[in-house]
Structure formats: structure tokens, C-alpha cells
SERO-4910 file (N, C-alpha, C, O; in steps of 0.05 Angstrom, whole numbers):
BEGIN
 pado doro    nc1    nc2    nc3   cac1   cac2   cac3    cc1    cc2    cc3    oc1    oc2    oc3
  Met    A    249     70   -575    211     70   -579    220     41   -570    235     25   -582
  Cys    A    203     38   -541    204      6   -531    182     -6   -550    170      6   -568
  Tyr    A    179    -35   -542    167    -51   -553    136    -52   -551    123    -68   -565
  Tyr    A    126    -38   -534     92    -35   -523     94     -4   -552     79     -6   -571
  Asp    A    110     15   -550    110     32   -572    104     16   -603     88     24   -621
  Ser    A    113      2   -604    120     -5   -631     83    -22   -640     68    -18   -660
  Glu    A     79    -38   -616     56    -53   -616     27    -25   -624      7    -27   -638
  Ile    A     34     -8   -610     15     10   -617     16     26   -644     -3     37   -656
  Ala    A     44     27   -653     46     34   -685     30     22   -699     12     29   -713
  Asp    A     41     -8   -691     27    -25   -713     -2    -26   -711    -11    -32   -734
  Leu    A    -18    -23   -696    -48    -25   -682    -56      2   -696    -76      3   -709
  Ser    A    -41     20   -693    -50     51   -707    -49     48   -742    -65     59   -757
  Ala    A    -32     36   -749    -28     32   -777    -51      9   -785    -66     13   -805
  Leu    A    -51     -6   -775    -74    -28   -781   -103    -23   -778   -119    -35   -792
  Leu    A   -111     -2   -756   -137     18   -762   -136     36   -777   -158     48   -780
  Met    A   -115     46   -791   -117     71   -810   -121     53   -840   -135     61   -858
  Ala    A   -109     34   -842   -111     21   -867   -139      8   -870   -147      0   -891
  His    A   -151      7   -851   -180    -15   -851   -196     14   -857   -208     18   -878
  His    A   -195     36   -832   -211     62   -841   -210     62   -869   -230     56   -881
  Phe    A   -182     71   -885   -183     76   -913   -192     51   -936   -193     55   -960
  Ser    A   -196     35   -926   -209      9   -943   -236     10   -941   -251      6   -961
  Met    A   -245     17   -916   -279     23   -908   -294     41   -924   -317     37   -933
  Ser    A   -274     67   -927   -282     90   -939   -291     91   -967   -307    107   -976
  Phe    A   -276     68   -986   -285     73  -1005   -301     43  -1017   -301     36  -1041
  Gln    A   -312     28   -997   -326      9   -998   -359     16   -999   -367     33   -983
  Tyr    A   -376      6  -1014   -403      6  -1022   -415     -3   -994   -403    -20   -982
  Ile    A   -433      7   -985   -450     -4   -961   -472     -6   -972   -480     16   -981
  Gln    A   -487    -27   -975   -520    -31   -980   -535    -23   -964   -542    -40   -946
  Pro    A   -545      2   -964   -572      4   -939   -594    -18   -942   -604    -32   -961
  Thr    A   -596    -14   -913   -630    -29   -911   -647    -23   -914   -647      1   -919
  Glu    A   -671    -33   -914   -692    -22   -926   -701      0   -911   -711     18   -924
  Glu    A   -698      4   -881   -701     20   -862   -688     46   -869   -698     68   -868
  Gln    A   -663     38   -878   -642     66   -877   -656     78   -907   -660    102   -910
  Lys    A   -661     61   -925   -672     71   -949   -696     94   -947   -697    115   -960
  Glu    A   -713     85   -930   -735     94   -925   -729    121   -911   -742    141   -919
  Leu    A   -712    124   -891   -704    149   -876   -685    168   -899   -688    193   -902
  Met    A   -669    154   -913   -658    171   -932   -680    185   -949   -682    209   -951
  Gln    A   -694    171   -960   -712    182   -975   -726    205   -967   -728    226   -981
  Glu    A   -738    199   -939   -751    220   -922   -738    241   -920   -751    261   -925
  Phe    A   -712    246   -913   -691    268   -917   -688    279   -947   -688    303   -953
  Arg    A   -685    261   -964   -672    268   -990   -708    292  -1002   -709    312  -1016
  Asp    A   -733    275   -988   -758    296   -999   -759    323   -987   -770    342   -998
  Lys    A   -744    325   -959   -737    355   -945   -719    368   -964   -724    391   -973
  Phe    A   -696    353   -970   -673    373   -980   -685    382  -1003   -679    405  -1008
  Glu    A   -702    369  -1020   -714    383  -1046   -733    399  -1038   -733    420  -1050
  Val    A   -753    396  -1018   -766    419  -1014   -756    445  -1007   -766    466  -1014
  Leu    A   -733    443   -992   -714    469   -983   -703    479  -1008   -706    503  -1008
  Ala    A   -690    468  -1032   -681    472  -1048   -693    488  -1068   -684    508  -1078
  Ala    A   -723    473  -1074   -747    486  -1091   -749    516  -1079   -748    534  -1096
  Glu    A   -753    524  -1046   -761    540  -1035   -737    569  -1034   -741    593  -1031
  Leu    A   -712    552  -1037   -684    569  -1041   -696    590  -1065   -703    614  -1066
  His    A   -693    561  -1088   -702    564  -1113   -727    595  -1127   -730    609  -1146
  Ser    A   -738    590  -1104   -769    611  -1104   -760    638  -1097   -764    658  -1110
  Lys    A   -745    635  -1072   -748    661  -1061   -721    677  -1059   -718    699  -1048
  Val    A   -697    661  -1073   -673    679  -1072   -660    684  -1099   -659    666  -1116
  Pro    A   -651    709  -1103   -644    708  -1130   -619    695  -1143   -598    689  -1132
  Ser    A   -627    693  -1170   -593    678  -1178   -573    685  -1174   -566    699  -1193
  Cys    A   -554    683  -1155   -522    687  -1151   -506    672  -1143   -513    649  -1141
  Arg    A   -481    678  -1135   -468    660  -1122   -472    642  -1102   -469    618  -1100
  Gly    A   -485    668  -1081   -494    654  -1051   -512    632  -1056   -508    611  -1045
  Leu    A   -539    635  -1077   -552    613  -1082   -535    587  -1086   -530    570  -1068
  Ser    A   -527    586  -1112   -513    566  -1123   -489    553  -1098   -487    528  -1097
  Leu    A   -475    567  -1083   -469    555  -1059   -481    543  -1040   -474    521  -1031
  Ala    A   -502    557  -1032   -521    545  -1008   -531    519  -1027   -523    497  -1018
  Leu    A   -543    518  -1047   -548    499  -1067   -529    470  -1061   -537    449  -1052
  Thr    A   -504    477  -1068   -481    459  -1069   -481    447  -1041   -482    423  -1037
  Lys    A   -480    469  -1020   -475    451   -993   -499    442   -981   -495    432   -959
  Leu    A   -525    441   -992   -546    427   -987   -537    401  -1000   -534    381   -986
  Glu    A   -534    400  -1026   -530    373  -1041   -506    359  -1021   -509    335  -1015
  Glu    A   -486    372  -1014   -463    358   -994   -476    350   -969   -471    327   -960
  Ser    A   -495    367   -954   -505    354   -933   -519    329   -938   -517    312   -921
  Ala    A   -532    325   -958   -554    305   -963   -530    281   -965   -532    259   -954
  Phe    A   -509    286   -979   -488    265   -983   -483    254   -957   -492    232   -950
  Trp    A   -465    269   -941   -463    272   -913   -480    245   -895   -474    224   -885
  Leu    A   -508    265   -898   -521    249   -881   -532    216   -891   -542    199   -875
  Asn    A   -527    213   -915   -531    184   -925   -510    169   -912   -512    147   -901
  Lys    A   -490    185   -915   -462    167   -906   -461    166   -878   -445    151   -867
  Gly    A   -479    185   -864   -483    178   -838   -509    153   -825   -512    136   -808
  Ile    A   -519    161   -841   -546    136   -837   -537    116   -845   -550     97   -836
  Thr    A   -513    106   -865   -506     77   -867   -485     74   -854   -475     51   -857
  Lys    A   -473     89   -837   -452     86   -812   -427     77   -823   -415     58   -813
  Asn    A   -419     88   -843   -393     89   -864   -374    107   -856   -362    120   -874
  Asp    A   -368    111   -831   -345    132   -831   -316    123   -827   -298    140   -828
***
């Protein structure tokens, strides 16, 4: 490994450490972000209610609701740009 390769490896390790460090930190959303998150939360709630009213209780419905909840989570993370 040449000197240049070791610098890249060191930089890569630092970036990875920073990424993992940031992955577990709380990011306080701005008021604008909170409003956007609530706007989408309301839409997710409407969709969940429609799913409950139109789809019989079954594993498929449970999975769809779980994935909807997961989507809401990832959307909030995306809105606060905490990747």
C-alpha cells in the first residue's frame, strides 16, 4: 500500500466514523420541517384509515400498515437530512 492509499483509508475510516456517529444523534427539526412532517403524517393517517376500512384484516394488511409506518419514519429522517 502506498502513502496515498493509506491516506484514503484513513479518510474513509474518519468518514465512516462520522456517519455512524451522526446516525444515532437526535436532530431537532426546524419549525418548517415540523410542519412538513405533520403534513405528511396527516396523509399517512388518512391512508392508514382507508386501508383499515377497505382491506380485510389479514397478514397483507398488517404488512402494508407496518411498511406505511416505516415509510413515515424514513420520510422524517429524510426531511431532517440525517442520513
